[in-house]
C-alpha positions as CSV (number, residue, x, y, z in Angstrom):
1,M,29.9,23.9,-12.2
2,F,32.4,21.8,-10.2
3,L,30.0,18.8,-10.2
4,R,29.4,19.1,-14.0
5,T,33.2,19.1,-14.5
6,V,33.7,16.1,-12.3
7,T,30.9,14.2,-14.0
8,F,32.3,14.9,-17.4
9,L,35.8,13.9,-16.4
10,A,34.5,10.6,-14.9
11,F,32.5,9.9,-18.2
12,L,35.6,10.7,-20.3
13,S,37.9,8.5,-18.3
14,S,35.5,5.6,-18.3
15,A,35.2,5.9,-22.1
16,L,39.0,5.9,-22.5
17,L,39.3,3.0,-20.1
18,L,36.8,1.0,-22.2
19,T,38.7,1.8,-25.3
20,R,42.1,0.8,-23.9
21,N,40.8,-2.5,-22.7
22,G,39.9,-3.5,-26.2
23,V,36.3,-2.7,-25.8
24,K,35.2,0.2,-28.1
25,A,32.7,2.6,-26.6
26,E,30.2,1.8,-29.4
27,D,30.2,-1.9,-28.2
28,Y,28.4,-0.9,-25.0
29,G,25.1,0.9,-25.3
30,L,21.9,1.9,-23.6
31,D,20.2,-1.5,-23.2
32,C,23.3,-3.6,-22.3
33,S,23.1,-4.0,-18.6
34,F,19.3,-3.8,-18.1
35,P,16.6,-2.9,-20.5
36,I,15.9,0.9,-20.7
37,H,14.3,1.3,-24.1
38,S,14.0,-2.2,-25.5
39,T,14.4,-5.8,-24.4
40,D,16.6,-6.7,-27.4
41,M,19.8,-6.3,-25.3
42,S,22.0,-7.1,-28.3
43,C,25.4,-6.0,-26.9
44,G,27.1,-9.4,-26.9
45,D,28.6,-11.0,-23.9
46,L,30.5,-7.9,-22.7
47,L,28.7,-8.1,-19.3
48,G,27.8,-11.8,-19.3
49,D,24.4,-13.1,-20.1
50,R,22.3,-10.0,-19.1
51,K,19.3,-11.2,-21.2
52,A,19.1,-14.3,-19.0
53,F,19.5,-12.1,-15.9
54,Y,16.6,-9.9,-17.0
55,E,14.4,-12.9,-17.9
56,N,15.1,-14.4,-14.5
57,Y,14.2,-11.1,-12.9
58,V,10.8,-10.9,-14.7
59,D,10.1,-14.6,-14.2
60,G,10.7,-14.1,-10.4
61,C,8.2,-11.3,-10.5
62,R,5.6,-13.5,-12.2
63,K,6.2,-16.4,-9.7
64,Y,5.9,-14.0,-6.8
65,Y,2.6,-12.5,-7.9
66,G,1.2,-15.9,-9.1
67,A,-2.2,-15.4,-10.8
68,K,-1.5,-11.6,-11.0
69,G,1.9,-12.2,-12.6
70,T,0.9,-10.9,-16.0
71,R,1.0,-7.5,-14.4
72,C,4.8,-7.8,-14.3
73,D,4.9,-8.0,-18.1
74,Q,2.4,-5.1,-18.4
75,T,4.5,-3.0,-16.0
76,E,7.7,-3.7,-17.9
77,V,6.0,-2.7,-21.2
78,E,4.8,0.6,-19.7
79,R,8.2,1.2,-18.0
80,L,10.0,0.9,-21.4
81,K,7.4,3.1,-23.1
82,M,7.9,5.7,-20.4
83,S,11.7,5.6,-20.8
84,R,11.3,6.3,-24.5
85,R,8.8,9.1,-24.0
86,Q,10.5,10.8,-21.0
87,P,13.5,12.6,-22.7
88,Q,11.3,14.4,-25.2
89,S,8.9,15.5,-22.5
90,M,11.8,17.0,-20.5
91,V,12.8,19.5,-23.2
92,C,11.7,23.1,-22.5
């Protein structure tokens, strides 16, 4: 119970801090810092150019694995699909 309360208060204080600094909570979403459900990453420049960071990350994977680099793209597609499927599969 204590951990839940602390987690909730941390979330609440971070949301209030974002709002006070001129950034509304709705400006920052799920796929802003790193793709979780989609590679759209349409959150503006709140955290800098995260899309370029992500593209550089995947490109580094492709270069590292050379001829097998297409597996990096396949793995990313499957990771994103799993992230979209997982919440519904966790419901009792």
